[in-house]
N, C-alpha and C positions, 0 to 999 in steps of 0.2 A: 504494500500500500504506500503510495507516494504522498508527500505533504499536501499537494494540491487536492487530492481526493479527500484527505482528512479534513480540510477546511472548507470544502465545497458545501454550499448551503442553498436552500431555496430563498425566495424573496418574500416569504410570508411574514407580515408584520405581527400576526397573532402568536407566532412562536415565542415572542418576548414574554408572554404570559406564562407559558410553560417553563421557560428559563428562570423567570423570577421565582416561581414556586420551587422548582428543583434546586436551584442554586441557593436560595434563601434557607430552605429547610436543611440541606446538607451542611451549609456553612454554620448554621446555628447548632446543629447536632454535633458537628466536629468540635466546636468551641466548648460545648457542654461536656464532652468527654474529658477535657482537661480541667474545667472549672469544678465539675462534680464527678471526679474520677471514681469515687466509691459507688455512686449510684448509676452513673452513665458510662463510665469508661472501664478501667481495669477491674474494679469491683464487680461490675455487671458481667463482664466477660468471664471472670472466675466463677461467679454464681451459676452461669449457664453451662459451665464446663469446657469452655474453649481453651485449647492448649496455649501456653506461653502468653497468658493474659497481660502480663507486665510489659510485653513487647507489642502484642497485638492491639491493645487498647490505644496507646499513643499512635501506632501506625495507622489504624483505621481513622482516628480523629484527625490526624494530619492529612490523610487522603481526602476525607470529607471536606476539610477546610480548603485545600488547594483546588480540588475539582469543583467544589461549590462556587468558589471565586471565579474560576475559569468559565463556568457556565453562566454565572451572573453577567460577566462582561462579554460573553459570547466569543471567547477565544479558544480555539481547539475544542469546540463543543463536543464533537463526535468522540474525540479521544477521551475527554473528561467524563463522558457518560459511561464508558466501559467499566472502570473500577466501581462506579456507583451502582451499576447493574449487579456486579458481583457481590458487593456489600449487601444489597437488598435480597439477593437470592440466599446468601448465607443467613441473613437475619430471619427470613421466612422459614428456612429449613431448621434453624436451631431454636427459634423462640416461638414460632406460630404453629408449625406442624405438630409439635408435641402436645399442643392444646387439644388436638382432636381426641386424644385418649381420655383426658380429664373432663373437658367441657363439651365435646361434640363439635360438629361442623358450624353451628350457629355462633358459638362463642369464638371459635377460631376465625371465622370470617369477620366478625365484629372487631376483634382485637387486631386483625391484620389489614384493615381497610386502608390505613395510611401507607403501610408497606407496599401493598399492591399498587396504590396510586403512584408512589414514588418510583416503583419498578417500571410501570407502564409509561410514565412520563419520561423516564430516563431512556427507555427503549425508543420512544418517539424522537428524542433529541439525537440519539445514535443514527436513526434512519434519516432524519430531515436536516440536521445541522442547526446552526444558531439563528437562522432567519434573517429578516431584513435589518433589524437593529442590532447587529452583532459585529464584533471586530472581524470575525471570519468573513463576513460579507464585504467588509471594507478592504480586506487583503485580497 
């Protein structure tokens, strides 16, 4: 994949709305993994049994901050969406799928609604790029 294909985007102005949601949520979540490490970062990763939580927590937080910022400004939007898609797939697999056993499908779907929205919006950005009001479009 060459750089030109990575930054190619359509000219849709409405893509900005998706970028604002995805970038804003991931930026905020990444910052919270550092500010509230016990509840949102390392501590949470330890609680759900992820390996090397002391490394994984800051790594995920940093990735969310960097990719969230890139998406907000619309720079390398497609590239930035890839790690966020992976993060959401891991989040759904490790925290939401286990809910099926305890609370059933309705509880799992209710608790995972934001996860699914972030996953699908990130996939949208991977497919379409940053849109009209992005640095990708300017380059």
